matplotlib code that plots the C-alpha trace (Angstrom):
import matplotlib.pyplot as plt

x = [0.7, -3.1, -3.8, -1.9, -3.0, -6.5, -7.7, -5.9, -6.9, -10.7, -12.7, -14.0, -17.4, -16.1, -14.3, -17.2, -19.4, -16.9, -17.2, -20.7, -20.4, -17.9, -20.2, -23.3, -21.5, -20.4, -23.9, -25.6, -22.9, -20.8, -21.7, -22.7, -24.7, -22.6, -23.5, -22.8, -20.8, -18.3, -17.3, -17.3, -15.1, -12.6, -12.1, -11.4, -8.8, -7.7, -7.0, -5.6, -2.6, -2.3, -1.6, 1.4, 2.8, 5.6, 5.0, 1.4, 2.7, 5.4, 3.1, 0.0, 0.7, 4.1, 2.4, 1.3, 2.7, 3.2, 0.8, -1.5, -1.8, -2.5, -5.0, -6.5, -6.1, -7.9, -10.8, -10.8, -10.9, -14.2, -15.9, -15.9, -18.6, -20.9, -23.9, -24.1, -27.1, -26.9, -24.8, -26.0, -25.3, -21.6, -21.1, -21.8, -20.0, -16.8, -17.7, -17.4, -14.3, -12.5, -13.3, -11.9, -8.8, -8.5, -8.8, -6.7, -3.7, -4.2, -5.0, -6.7, -10.1, -9.3, -6.2, -8.8, -11.5, -9.5, -8.4, -12.0, -12.5, -9.6, -10.1, -13.6, -12.7, -9.9, -12.1, -14.3, -12.1, -8.0, -9.2, -11.1, -9.4, -9.9, -7.9, -6.8, -7.7, -4.2, -4.5, -7.9, -7.0, -3.9, -6.6, -8.5, -5.5, -4.8, -8.5, -8.5, -5.0, -3.7, -0.3, 1.6, 5.3, 8.6, 8.4, 9.8, 9.1, 10.6, 10.9, 12.1, 15.3, 17.9, 19.6, 16.4, 14.5, 15.6, 14.8, 13.7, 12.7, 12.9, 10.0, 10.9, 10.0, 9.6, 11.6, 13.4, 14.9, 15.4, 17.6, 19.9, 18.6, 18.9, 17.7, 19.7, 20.2, 18.9, 16.7, 18.3, 16.7, 13.4, 13.7, 16.1, 13.9, 15.9, 14.1, 15.7, 13.0, 10.6, 7.0, 6.3, 3.0, 4.5, 7.3, 4.8, 2.9, 6.1, 7.1, 4.1, 2.4, 1.0, 1.8, 4.7, 6.0, 9.4, 11.0, 14.7, 16.3, 19.2, 20.5, 23.1, 24.5, 26.4, 29.2, 29.4, 31.3, 28.3, 24.8, 24.1, 21.4, 18.7, 15.9, 12.9, 9.5, 6.5, 4.2, 1.4, 1.8, 0.6, 2.5, 2.2, 4.1, 5.2, 5.1, 6.0, 7.4, 7.2]
y = [-20.2, -20.2, -21.0, -24.1, -25.0, -23.8, -23.9, -26.7, -28.9, -28.4, -31.4, -31.8, -31.0, -28.3, -26.3, -27.0, -25.4, -22.3, -22.0, -21.6, -18.9, -17.2, -17.3, -16.2, -13.2, -11.9, -12.3, -10.3, -7.5, -7.2, -3.6, -4.8, -7.8, -10.7, -14.0, -16.9, -18.4, -15.7, -16.5, -20.4, -19.8, -17.5, -20.6, -22.6, -20.2, -20.3, -23.6, -23.9, -21.4, -23.4, -26.6, -25.1, -23.4, -25.0, -24.5, -25.8, -28.9, -29.6, -29.0, -31.1, -32.7, -34.6, -38.1, -37.2, -37.2, -34.5, -36.2, -36.8, -32.9, -32.2, -34.6, -33.1, -29.5, -30.2, -31.9, -29.0, -26.4, -28.5, -27.1, -23.8, -24.7, -25.8, -23.9, -22.5, -20.6, -20.7, -20.7, -24.5, -25.7, -23.9, -25.8, -29.2, -28.7, -27.6, -30.8, -32.9, -31.3, -32.1, -35.6, -35.6, -34.1, -36.6, -39.4, -38.2, -36.5, -38.1, -34.4, -34.0, -31.9, -29.0, -27.5, -27.7, -25.9, -23.2, -22.4, -21.9, -19.7, -17.3, -17.4, -16.3, -13.6, -12.0, -11.9, -9.1, -6.1, -4.8, -4.7, -7.5, -10.4, -13.3, -13.2, -16.3, -15.9, -14.8, -11.4, -11.3, -10.9, -8.3, -6.1, -5.9, -5.1, -2.2, -1.2, -1.3, 0.3, -1.8, -3.8, -6.1, -6.7, -5.3, -2.2, -2.7, -2.4, -5.5, -7.3, -10.4, -11.1, -13.7, -13.0, -13.3, -10.6, -6.9, -4.3, -1.5, 0.9, 0.9, 2.6, 5.1, 4.1, 0.3, -2.5, -3.1, 0.6, 0.2, -3.0, -0.9, -2.3, -0.3, -0.3, -2.4, -5.1, -8.6, -10.8, -14.2, -16.4, -16.1, -18.2, -20.5, -20.9, -19.5, -16.7, -17.6, -18.6, -18.3, -17.1, -13.4, -14.5, -17.2, -14.7, -11.9, -14.5, -15.1, -11.7, -10.6, -12.1, -11.5, -8.3, -8.7, -11.8, -12.4, -13.1, -14.2, -12.9, -13.1, -10.2, -9.4, -6.2, -4.9, -4.2, -7.1, -10.1, -12.3, -12.1, -11.5, -12.5, -10.1, -10.4, -8.2, -8.2, -7.2, -4.6, -2.4, 0.6, 3.2, 2.1, -0.8, -3.8, -5.6, -3.8, -5.5, -4.3, -6.5]
z = [38.7, 39.7, 36.0, 36.6, 40.2, 40.1, 36.3, 34.7, 37.9, 37.0, 35.9, 32.4, 33.7, 35.6, 32.9, 30.5, 33.1, 33.3, 29.6, 29.9, 32.6, 30.6, 27.4, 29.5, 31.2, 27.7, 26.4, 29.2, 30.2, 26.6, 25.3, 21.8, 21.1, 19.9, 17.7, 19.7, 16.5, 16.8, 20.2, 19.4, 16.3, 18.0, 20.4, 17.6, 16.1, 19.8, 19.9, 16.3, 17.5, 20.5, 18.7, 16.7, 19.7, 21.4, 24.9, 24.7, 22.6, 25.1, 28.3, 26.5, 23.4, 24.4, 23.3, 20.1, 16.8, 14.5, 11.8, 14.8, 15.7, 11.7, 11.3, 14.5, 13.4, 9.8, 11.9, 13.8, 11.1, 10.0, 13.3, 12.4, 9.4, 12.0, 13.1, 16.5, 17.2, 20.9, 23.9, 24.9, 21.3, 21.6, 24.7, 23.3, 20.4, 22.7, 24.7, 21.4, 20.5, 23.7, 23.2, 19.8, 21.3, 23.9, 21.7, 18.8, 20.7, 24.5, 26.0, 29.2, 27.9, 30.4, 28.7, 25.3, 27.1, 28.7, 25.0, 24.0, 27.3, 26.4, 22.9, 23.4, 26.0, 23.7, 20.3, 21.8, 21.6, 22.2, 25.9, 26.8, 28.4, 30.9, 34.0, 36.1, 39.9, 40.8, 38.3, 39.6, 43.0, 41.9, 40.3, 43.2, 45.2, 42.7, 43.1, 47.1, 47.1, 49.5, 48.8, 50.9, 49.7, 49.3, 47.2, 44.0, 40.3, 38.2, 34.8, 33.7, 31.8, 31.2, 34.7, 36.9, 37.9, 37.0, 39.6, 37.6, 40.3, 44.0, 45.5, 48.2, 52.1, 51.1, 52.6, 49.7, 49.6, 53.3, 52.7, 50.3, 46.9, 44.2, 40.4, 38.2, 40.7, 40.0, 42.3, 41.4, 43.9, 46.3, 49.3, 47.3, 44.6, 41.4, 39.4, 36.1, 34.1, 36.7, 35.2, 36.6, 38.1, 40.3, 41.1, 42.0, 44.5, 46.2, 46.8, 48.0, 51.1, 54.5, 56.4, 58.9, 57.3, 56.1, 52.3, 51.7, 48.8, 47.1, 45.3, 42.8, 42.1, 39.1, 41.0, 43.6, 42.4, 43.9, 45.1, 48.9, 51.1, 51.5, 54.3, 54.0, 56.0, 54.0, 54.9, 53.4, 51.8, 49.8, 46.6, 44.7, 46.1, 43.0, 39.8, 36.6, 33.2, 29.9]

ax = plt.figure().add_subplot(projection="3d")
ax.plot(x, y, z, "-o")
ax.set_aspect("equal")
plt.show()
């Protein structure tokens, strides 16, 4: 959710500044020296893949024809041959690519720039990646050991949010929720197709606040309403399985 509401809301100049900052942090902090050209080309590859991704096309390229996309991808491949000697040059090249994308595909610059940010971050090794603000906050909560939520372990499926495990002593356990139940709505919002980040944000909240759930158990004919009060605990408030 924070990817859409905070990162994609950045202006072109703000997004380019973020790319430059990520690039600089990799140069200064990564364990091995990294060639600037490698990070830049990883961004090119990431954007090439995105231009073939249905979700990216639906969200960002709805006004572009297949011919326009093919033409842009052909031009994008040429950028992989351009010299990239340092971080400022990579940022300048990215600015030009964002301009081309806007002119050719009518796509806003920020989604293009974000593909380069994620491409650079994910190209380092199997463990390095770029975290959205929500995921970073979630990681800090794990490190701090302080969680406010309902005490369940979940994964998404076609029926909503499947409860994989109910953590003993948590609000969900006290309300009689069980493994195998589905959370089909959170505060009247259906969880079918709801991104996991957004669902987690809605389940977590301020200590003492209430959340209304609609829970469907396998042995019940229809969902029942459950109102839980969030509280801190020593366990994770909401865990996700893929």
